[in-house]
PDB file of N, CA, C and O in Angstrom:
ATOM      1  N   LYS A   1      40.462  20.488 -18.171  1.00  0.00           N
ATOM      2  CA  LYS A   1      40.263  19.219 -17.476  1.00  0.00           C
ATOM      3  C   LYS A   1      39.404  19.422 -16.226  1.00  0.00           C
ATOM      4  O   LYS A   1      38.504  18.624 -15.965  1.00  0.00           O
ATOM      5  N   LYS A   2      39.663  20.454 -15.469  1.00  0.00           N
ATOM      6  CA  LYS A   2      38.877  20.709 -14.260  1.00  0.00           C
ATOM      7  C   LYS A   2      37.407  20.903 -14.602  1.00  0.00           C
ATOM      8  O   LYS A   2      36.516  20.399 -13.918  1.00  0.00           O
ATOM      9  N   GLN A   3      37.177  21.650 -15.686  1.00  0.00           N
ATOM     10  CA  GLN A   3      35.795  21.898 -16.104  1.00  0.00           C
ATOM     11  C   GLN A   3      35.106  20.591 -16.481  1.00  0.00           C
ATOM     12  O   GLN A   3      33.937  20.376 -16.161  1.00  0.00           O
ATOM     13  N   LYS A   4      35.845  19.725 -17.163  1.00  0.00           N
ATOM     14  CA  LYS A   4      35.308  18.438 -17.591  1.00  0.00           C
ATOM     15  C   LYS A   4      34.882  17.618 -16.368  1.00  0.00           C
ATOM     16  O   LYS A   4      33.791  17.050 -16.336  1.00  0.00           O
ATOM     17  N   ASN A   5      35.760  17.569 -15.370  1.00  0.00           N
ATOM     18  CA  ASN A   5      35.457  16.836 -14.140  1.00  0.00           C
ATOM     19  C   ASN A   5      34.247  17.431 -13.435  1.00  0.00           C
ATOM     20  O   ASN A   5      33.386  16.711 -12.930  1.00  0.00           O
ATOM     21  N   LYS A   6      34.200  18.751 -13.410  1.00  0.00           N
ATOM     22  CA  LYS A   6      33.096  19.454 -12.768  1.00  0.00           C
ATOM     23  C   LYS A   6      31.777  19.076 -13.445  1.00  0.00           C
ATOM     24  O   LYS A   6      30.771  18.800 -12.791  1.00  0.00           O
ATOM     25  N   LYS A   7      31.821  19.075 -14.774  1.00  0.00           N
ATOM     26  CA  LYS A   7      30.632  18.747 -15.563  1.00  0.00           C
ATOM     27  C   LYS A   7      30.187  17.312 -15.267  1.00  0.00           C
ATOM     28  O   LYS A   7      29.004  17.047 -15.051  1.00  0.00           O
ATOM     29  N   LYS A   8      31.147  16.403 -15.261  1.00  0.00           N
ATOM     30  CA  LYS A   8      30.847  14.994 -14.989  1.00  0.00           C
ATOM     31  C   LYS A   8      30.217  14.834 -13.611  1.00  0.00           C
ATOM     32  O   LYS A   8      29.227  14.122 -13.444  1.00  0.00           O
ATOM     33  N   ARG A   9      30.807  15.509 -12.628  1.00  0.00           N
ATOM     34  CA  ARG A   9      30.300  15.417 -11.262  1.00  0.00           C
ATOM     35  C   ARG A   9      28.869  15.946 -11.192  1.00  0.00           C
ATOM     36  O   ARG A   9      28.010  15.363 -10.530  1.00  0.00           O
ATOM     37  N   LYS A  10      28.630  17.052 -11.879  1.00  0.00           N
ATOM     38  CA  LYS A  10      27.307  17.662 -11.887  1.00  0.00           C
ATOM     39  C   LYS A  10      26.285  16.705 -12.509  1.00  0.00           C
ATOM     40  O   LYS A  10      25.184  16.531 -11.987  1.00  0.00           O
ATOM     41  N   GLU A  11      26.667  16.090 -13.627  1.00  0.00           N
ATOM     42  CA  GLU A  11      25.782  15.130 -14.292  1.00  0.00           C
ATOM     43  C   GLU A  11      25.484  13.948 -13.374  1.00  0.00           C
ATOM     44  O   GLU A  11      24.351  13.473 -13.299  1.00  0.00           O
ATOM     45  N   LYS A  12      26.503  13.492 -12.691  1.00  0.00           N
ATOM     46  CA  LYS A  12      26.351  12.355 -11.776  1.00  0.00           C
ATOM     47  C   LYS A  12      25.369  12.720 -10.657  1.00  0.00           C
ATOM     48  O   LYS A  12      24.486  11.935 -10.313  1.00  0.00           O
ATOM     49  N   GLU A  13      25.537  13.916 -10.099  1.00  0.00           N
ATOM     50  CA  GLU A  13      24.643  14.373  -9.035  1.00  0.00           C
ATOM     51  C   GLU A  13      23.204  14.462  -9.527  1.00  0.00           C
ATOM     52  O   GLU A  13      22.271  14.099  -8.811  1.00  0.00           O
ATOM     53  N   GLU A  14      23.030  14.947 -10.756  1.00  0.00           N
ATOM     54  CA  GLU A  14      21.691  15.041 -11.341  1.00  0.00           C
ATOM     55  C   GLU A  14      21.059  13.653 -11.461  1.00  0.00           C
ATOM     56  O   GLU A  14      19.892  13.450 -11.126  1.00  0.00           O
ATOM     57  N   ARG A  15      21.866  12.706 -11.948  1.00  0.00           N
ATOM     58  CA  ARG A  15      21.367  11.331 -12.083  1.00  0.00           C
ATOM     59  C   ARG A  15      20.939  10.778 -10.733  1.00  0.00           C
ATOM     60  O   ARG A  15      19.874  10.173 -10.605  1.00  0.00           O
ATOM     61  N   GLU A  16      21.781  10.993  -9.729  1.00  0.00           N
ATOM     62  CA  GLU A  16      21.480  10.522  -8.370  1.00  0.00           C
ATOM     63  C   GLU A  16      20.165  11.127  -7.872  1.00  0.00           C
ATOM     64  O   GLU A  16      19.320  10.438  -7.302  1.00  0.00           O
ATOM     65  N   LYS A  17      20.021  12.422  -8.103  1.00  0.00           N
ATOM     66  CA  LYS A  17      18.831  13.145  -7.665  1.00  0.00           C
ATOM     67  C   LYS A  17      17.579  12.532  -8.299  1.00  0.00           C
ATOM     68  O   LYS A  17      16.586  12.253  -7.628  1.00  0.00           O
ATOM     69  N   ARG A  18      17.667  12.333  -9.635  1.00  0.00           N
ATOM     70  CA  ARG A  18      16.526  11.753 -10.356  1.00  0.00           C
ATOM     71  C   ARG A  18      16.219  10.355  -9.845  1.00  0.00           C
ATOM     72  O   ARG A  18      15.056   9.982  -9.687  1.00  0.00           O
ATOM     73  N   ARG A  19      17.276   9.579  -9.586  1.00  0.00           N
ATOM     74  CA  ARG A  19      17.103   8.204  -9.105  1.00  0.00           C
ATOM     75  C   ARG A  19      16.394   8.195  -7.753  1.00  0.00           C
ATOM     76  O   ARG A  19      15.483   7.400  -7.521  1.00  0.00           O
ATOM     77  N   LYS A  20      16.824   9.087  -6.871  1.00  0.00           N
ATOM     78  CA  LYS A  20      16.217   9.166  -5.542  1.00  0.00           C
ATOM     79  C   LYS A  20      14.745   9.547  -5.635  1.00  0.00           C
ATOM     80  O   LYS A  20      13.905   8.999  -4.921  1.00  0.00           O
ATOM     81  N   GLU A  21      14.440  10.495  -6.524  1.00  0.00           N
ATOM     82  CA  GLU A  21      13.046  10.906  -6.695  1.00  0.00           C
ATOM     83  C   GLU A  21      12.198   9.754  -7.205  1.00  0.00           C
ATOM     84  O   GLU A  21      11.069   9.554  -6.755  1.00  0.00           O
ATOM     85  N   ARG A  22      12.754   8.991  -8.155  1.00  0.00           N
ATOM     86  CA  ARG A  22      12.027   7.824  -8.674  1.00  0.00           C
ATOM     87  C   ARG A  22      11.759   6.831  -7.554  1.00  0.00           C
ATOM     88  O   ARG A  22      10.666   6.274  -7.450  1.00  0.00           O
ATOM     89  N   GLN A  23      12.774   6.614  -6.713  1.00  0.00           N
ATOM     90  CA  GLN A  23      12.616   5.680  -5.597  1.00  0.00           C
ATOM     91  C   GLN A  23      11.515   6.150  -4.657  1.00  0.00           C
ATOM     92  O   GLN A  23      10.697   5.351  -4.201  1.00  0.00           O
ATOM     93  N   LYS A  24      11.494   7.452  -4.366  1.00  0.00           N
ATOM     94  CA  LYS A  24      10.470   8.008  -3.484  1.00  0.00           C
ATOM     95  C   LYS A  24       9.084   7.764  -4.060  1.00  0.00           C
ATOM     96  O   LYS A  24       8.169   7.352  -3.348  1.00  0.00           O
ATOM     97  N   LYS A  25       8.937   8.023  -5.363  1.00  0.00           N
ATOM     98  CA  LYS A  25       7.647   7.820  -6.030  1.00  0.00           C
ATOM     99  C   LYS A  25       7.221   6.364  -5.923  1.00  0.00           C
ATOM    100  O   LYS A  25       6.073   6.059  -5.598  1.00  0.00           O
ATOM    101  N   LYS A  26       8.170   5.465  -6.203  1.00  0.00           N
ATOM    102  CA  LYS A  26       7.874   4.032  -6.129  1.00  0.00           C
ATOM    103  C   LYS A  26       7.415   3.659  -4.725  1.00  0.00           C
ATOM    104  O   LYS A  26       6.431   2.941  -4.549  1.00  0.00           O
ATOM    105  N   GLU A  27       8.139   4.155  -3.736  1.00  0.00           N
ATOM    106  CA  GLU A  27       7.825   3.851  -2.335  1.00  0.00           C
ATOM    107  C   GLU A  27       6.425   4.347  -1.986  1.00  0.00           C
ATOM    108  O   GLU A  27       5.640   3.637  -1.357  1.00  0.00           O
ATOM    109  N   ARG A  28       6.121   5.592  -2.410  1.00  0.00           N
ATOM    110  CA  ARG A  28       4.797   6.155  -2.145  1.00  0.00           C
ATOM    111  C   ARG A  28       3.711   5.307  -2.779  1.00  0.00           C
ATOM    112  O   ARG A  28       2.688   5.017  -2.158  1.00  0.00           O
ATOM    113  N   ARG A  29       3.947   4.908  -4.037  1.00  0.00           N
ATOM    114  CA  ARG A  29       2.975   4.091  -4.757  1.00  0.00           C
ATOM    115  C   ARG A  29       2.767   2.765  -4.036  1.00  0.00           C
ATOM    116  O   ARG A  29       1.640   2.294  -3.887  1.00  0.00           O
ATOM    117  N   ARG A  30       3.885   2.164  -3.587  1.00  0.00           N
ATOM    118  CA  ARG A  30       3.822   0.873  -2.893  1.00  0.00           C
ATOM    119  C   ARG A  30       3.011   0.996  -1.608  1.00  0.00           C
ATOM    120  O   ARG A  30       2.177   0.144  -1.302  1.00  0.00           O
ATOM    121  N   LYS A  31       3.267   2.075  -0.855  1.00  0.00           N
ATOM    122  CA  LYS A  31       2.539   2.284   0.390  1.00  0.00           C
ATOM    123  C   LYS A  31       1.050   2.455   0.125  1.00  0.00           C
ATOM    124  O   LYS A  31       0.216   1.943   0.872  1.00  0.00           O
ATOM    125  N   LYS A  32       0.715   3.184  -0.952  1.00  0.00           N
ATOM    126  CA  LYS A  32      -0.685   3.385  -1.325  1.00  0.00           C
ATOM    127  C   LYS A  32      -1.351   2.050  -1.616  1.00  0.00           C
ATOM    128  O   LYS A  32      -2.468   1.794  -1.168  1.00  0.00           O
ATOM    129  N   GLU A  33      -0.652   1.194  -2.374  1.00  0.00           N
ATOM    130  CA  GLU A  33      -1.193  -0.116  -2.725  1.00  0.00           C
ATOM    131  C   GLU A  33      -1.450  -0.934  -1.460  1.00  0.00           C
ATOM    132  O   GLU A  33      -2.499  -1.564  -1.323  1.00  0.00           O
ATOM    133  N   ILE A  34      -0.494  -0.921  -0.547  1.00  0.00           N
ATOM    134  CA  ILE A  34      -0.637  -1.667   0.704  1.00  0.00           C
ATOM    135  C   ILE A  34      -1.859  -1.158   1.462  1.00  0.00           C
ATOM    136  O   ILE A  34      -2.648  -1.948   1.981  1.00  0.00           O
ATOM    137  N   LYS A  35      -2.011   0.163   1.525  1.00  0.00           N
ATOM    138  CA  LYS A  35      -3.137   0.772   2.224  1.00  0.00           C
ATOM    139  C   LYS A  35      -4.451   0.323   1.591  1.00  0.00           C
ATOM    140  O   LYS A  35      -5.399  -0.029   2.294  1.00  0.00           O
ATOM    141  N   LYS A  36      -4.501   0.338   0.250  1.00  0.00           N
ATOM    142  CA  LYS A  36      -5.709  -0.074  -0.472  1.00  0.00           C
ATOM    143  C   LYS A  36      -6.058  -1.513  -0.125  1.00  0.00           C
ATOM    144  O   LYS A  36      -7.208  -1.828   0.180  1.00  0.00           O
ATOM    145  N   LYS A  37      -5.054  -2.384  -0.175  1.00  0.00           N
ATOM    146  CA  LYS A  37      -5.277  -3.802   0.114  1.00  0.00           C
ATOM    147  C   LYS A  37      -5.799  -3.978   1.533  1.00  0.00           C
ATOM    148  O   LYS A  37      -6.716  -4.764   1.773  1.00  0.00           O
ATOM    149  N   ARG A  38      -5.202  -3.230   2.483  1.00  0.00           N
ATOM    150  CA  ARG A  38      -5.617  -3.313   3.879  1.00  0.00           C
ATOM    151  C   ARG A  38      -7.081  -2.908   4.018  1.00  0.00           C
ATOM    152  O   ARG A  38      -7.856  -3.567   4.711  1.00  0.00           O
ATOM    153  N   GLU A  39      -7.452  -1.804   3.345  1.00  0.00           N
ATOM    154  CA  GLU A  39      -8.837  -1.319   3.389  1.00  0.00           C
ATOM    155  C   GLU A  39      -9.774  -2.380   2.817  1.00  0.00           C
ATOM    156  O   GLU A  39     -10.838  -2.647   3.377  1.00  0.00           O
ATOM    157  N   LYS A  40      -9.370  -2.979   1.701  1.00  0.00           N
ATOM    158  CA  LYS A  40     -10.185  -3.995   1.046  1.00  0.00           C
ATOM    159  C   LYS A  40     -10.423  -5.168   2.001  1.00  0.00           C
ATOM    160  O   LYS A  40     -11.544  -5.660   2.133  1.00  0.00           O
ATOM    161  N   LYS A  41      -9.349  -5.607   2.662  1.00  0.00           N
ATOM    162  CA  LYS A  41      -9.454  -6.716   3.613  1.00  0.00           C
ATOM    163  C   LYS A  41     -10.415  -6.362   4.739  1.00  0.00           C
ATOM    164  O   LYS A  41     -11.255  -7.174   5.128  1.00  0.00           O
ATOM    165  N   LYS A  42     -10.286  -5.134   5.262  1.00  0.00           N
ATOM    166  CA  LYS A  42     -11.143  -4.671   6.345  1.00  0.00           C
ATOM    167  C   LYS A  42     -12.603  -4.734   5.924  1.00  0.00           C
ATOM    168  O   LYS A  42     -13.451  -5.238   6.660  1.00  0.00           O
ATOM    169  N   LYS A  43     -12.892  -4.214   4.724  1.00  0.00           N
ATOM    170  CA  LYS A  43     -14.263  -4.204   4.209  1.00  0.00           C
ATOM    171  C   LYS A  43     -14.794  -5.619   4.103  1.00  0.00           C
ATOM    172  O   LYS A  43     -15.926  -5.905   4.493  1.00  0.00           O
ATOM    173  N   LYS A  44     -13.955  -6.510   3.565  1.00  0.00           N
ATOM    174  CA  LYS A  44     -14.355  -7.900   3.381  1.00  0.00           C
ATOM    175  C   LYS A  44     -14.689  -8.530   4.733  1.00  0.00           C
ATOM    176  O   LYS A  44     -15.689  -9.234   4.871  1.00  0.00           O
ATOM    177  N   LYS A  45     -13.841  -8.269   5.722  1.00  0.00           N
ATOM    178  CA  LYS A  45     -14.039  -8.804   7.062  1.00  0.00           C
ATOM    179  C   LYS A  45     -15.367  -8.309   7.633  1.00  0.00           C
ATOM    180  O   LYS A  45     -16.158  -9.085   8.169  1.00  0.00           O
ATOM    181  N   GLU A  46     -15.595  -6.996   7.508  1.00  0.00           N
ATOM    182  CA  GLU A  46     -16.832  -6.395   8.015  1.00  0.00           C
ATOM    183  C   GLU A  46     -18.040  -7.037   7.345  1.00  0.00           C
ATOM    184  O   GLU A  46     -19.020  -7.379   8.007  1.00  0.00           O
ATOM    185  N   LYS A  47     -17.960  -7.198   6.029  1.00  0.00           N
ATOM    186  CA  LYS A  47     -19.059  -7.782   5.273  1.00  0.00           C
ATOM    187  C   LYS A  47     -19.338  -9.194   5.785  1.00  0.00           C
ATOM    188  O   LYS A  47     -20.489  -9.576   5.996  1.00  0.00           O
ATOM    189  N   GLY A  48     -18.268  -9.957   5.982  1.00  0.00           N
ATOM    190  CA  GLY A  48     -18.402 -11.321   6.484  1.00  0.00           C
ATOM    191  C   GLY A  48     -19.060 -11.336   7.852  1.00  0.00           C
ATOM    192  O   GLY A  48     -19.924 -12.170   8.121  1.00  0.00           O
ATOM    193  N   ARG A  49     -18.650 -10.411   8.719  1.00  0.00           N
ATOM    194  CA  ARG A  49     -19.232 -10.317  10.056  1.00  0.00           C
ATOM    195  C   ARG A  49     -20.716 -10.014   9.971  1.00  0.00           C
ATOM    196  O   ARG A  49     -21.529 -10.617  10.672  1.00  0.00           O
ATOM    197  N   GLU A  50     -21.062  -9.062   9.095  1.00  0.00           N
ATOM    198  CA  GLU A  50     -22.472  -8.694   8.937  1.00  0.00           C
ATOM    199  C   GLU A  50     -23.288  -9.888   8.464  1.00  0.00           C
ATOM    200  O   GLU A  50     -24.399 -10.119   8.942  1.00  0.00           O
ATOM    201  N   GLU A  51     -22.730 -10.648   7.519  1.00  0.00           N
ATOM    202  CA  GLU A  51     -23.424 -11.835   7.006  1.00  0.00           C
ATOM    203  C   GLU A  51     -23.682 -12.817   8.153  1.00  0.00           C
ATOM    204  O   GLU A  51     -24.787 -13.341   8.295  1.00  0.00           O
ATOM    205  N   ILE A  52     -22.665 -13.056   8.958  1.00  0.00           N
ATOM    206  CA  ILE A  52     -22.794 -13.991  10.079  1.00  0.00           C
ATOM    207  C   ILE A  52     -23.874 -13.501  11.042  1.00  0.00           C
ATOM    208  O   ILE A  52     -24.721 -14.275  11.487  1.00  0.00           O
ATOM    209  N   MET A  53     -23.833 -12.213  11.356  1.00  0.00           N
ATOM    210  CA  MET A  53     -24.820 -11.657  12.285  1.00  0.00           C
ATOM    211  C   MET A  53     -26.232 -11.807  11.720  1.00  0.00           C
ATOM    212  O   MET A  53     -27.167 -12.136  12.451  1.00  0.00           O
ATOM    213  N   LYS A  54     -26.378 -11.568  10.432  1.00  0.00           N
ATOM    214  CA  LYS A  54     -27.692 -11.718   9.792  1.00  0.00           C
ATOM    215  C   LYS A  54     -28.174 -13.151   9.947  1.00  0.00           C
ATOM    216  O   LYS A  54     -29.312 -13.393  10.350  1.00  0.00           O
ATOM    217  N   LYS A  55     -27.303 -14.094   9.626  1.00  0.00           N
ATOM    218  CA  LYS A  55     -27.667 -15.510   9.712  1.00  0.00           C
ATOM    219  C   LYS A  55     -28.047 -15.873  11.143  1.00  0.00           C
ATOM    220  O   LYS A  55     -29.055 -16.540  11.375  1.00  0.00           O
ATOM    221  N   ARG A  56     -27.240 -15.432  12.095  1.00  0.00           N
ATOM    222  CA  ARG A  56     -27.517 -15.722  13.504  1.00  0.00           C
ATOM    223  C   ARG A  56     -28.853 -15.125  13.912  1.00  0.00           C
ATOM    224  O   ARG A  56     -29.658 -15.765  14.588  1.00  0.00           O
ATOM    225  N   GLY A  57     -29.072 -13.893  13.491  1.00  0.00           N
ATOM    226  CA  GLY A  57     -30.324 -13.208  13.818  1.00  0.00           C
ATOM    227  C   GLY A  57     -31.509 -13.990  13.291  1.00  0.00           C
ATOM    228  O   GLY A  57     -32.503 -14.160  13.996  1.00  0.00           O
ATOM    229  N   LYS A  58     -31.418 -14.463  12.078  1.00  0.00           N
ATOM    230  CA  LYS A  58     -32.511 -15.220  11.463  1.00  0.00           C
ATOM    231  C   LYS A  58     -32.735 -16.528  12.213  1.00  0.00           C
ATOM    232  O   LYS A  58     -33.874 -16.913  12.479  1.00  0.00           O
ATOM    233  N   LYS A  59     -31.652 -17.202  12.548  1.00  0.00           N
ATOM    234  CA  LYS A  59     -31.768 -18.478  13.254  1.00  0.00           C
ATOM    235  C   LYS A  59     -32.444 -18.276  14.608  1.00  0.00           C
ATOM    236  O   LYS A  59     -33.313 -19.056  14.998  1.00  0.00           O
ATOM    237  N   GLU A  60     -32.040 -17.226  15.321  1.00  0.00           N
ATOM    238  CA  GLU A  60     -32.628 -16.967  16.634  1.00  0.00           C
ATOM    239  C   GLU A  60     -34.116 -16.657  16.512  1.00  0.00           C
ATOM    240  O   GLU A  60     -34.918 -17.100  17.334  1.00  0.00           O
ATOM    241  N   LYS A  61     -34.471 -15.908  15.504  1.00  0.00           N
ATOM    242  CA  LYS A  61     -35.874 -15.560  15.308  1.00  0.00           C
ATOM    243  C   LYS A  61     -36.697 -16.816  15.055  1.00  0.00           C
ATOM    244  O   LYS A  61     -37.812 -16.948  15.561  1.00  0.00           O
ATOM    245  N   VAL A  62     -36.147 -17.732  14.276  1.00  0.00           N
ATOM    246  CA  VAL A  62     -36.848 -18.972  13.954  1.00  0.00           C
ATOM    247  C   VAL A  62     -37.041 -19.794  15.224  1.00  0.00           C
ATOM    248  O   VAL A  62     -38.112 -20.364  15.433  1.00  0.00           O
ATOM    249  N   ARG A  63     -36.031 -19.859  16.060  1.00  0.00           N
ATOM    250  CA  ARG A  63     -36.106 -20.640  17.294  1.00  0.00           C
ATOM    251  C   ARG A  63     -37.176 -20.096  18.236  1.00  0.00           C
ATOM    252  O   ARG A  63     -37.885 -20.859  18.891  1.00  0.00           O
ATOM    253  N   LYS A  64     -37.284 -18.770  18.297  1.00  0.00           N
ATOM    254  CA  LYS A  64     -38.242 -18.162  19.215  1.00  0.00           C
ATOM    255  C   LYS A  64     -39.675 -18.560  18.875  1.00  0.00           C
ATOM    256  O   LYS A  64     -40.504 -18.702  19.773  1.00  0.00           O
ATOM    257  N   LYS A  65     -39.975 -18.740  17.593  1.00  0.00           N
ATOM    258  CA  LYS A  65     -41.334 -19.122  17.178  1.00  0.00           C
ATOM    259  C   LYS A  65     -41.567 -20.555  17.554  1.00  0.00           C
ATOM    260  O   LYS A  65     -42.645 -21.092  17.301  1.00  0.00           O
TER     261      LYS A  65
END
């Protein structure tokens, strides 16, 4: 009986260990996705700013003539 309990406890610990590792992987993946999205937003913002600056630059050049 003691051996049986020991075995059960060991199996339970293994399951817990695997579960925790899966959670860590999921968390890492989630953080990566968030980082990617943030980078994408940053790029989009920069692109938008550049477009605005280009337009402004063109308008100013036209006015000077």
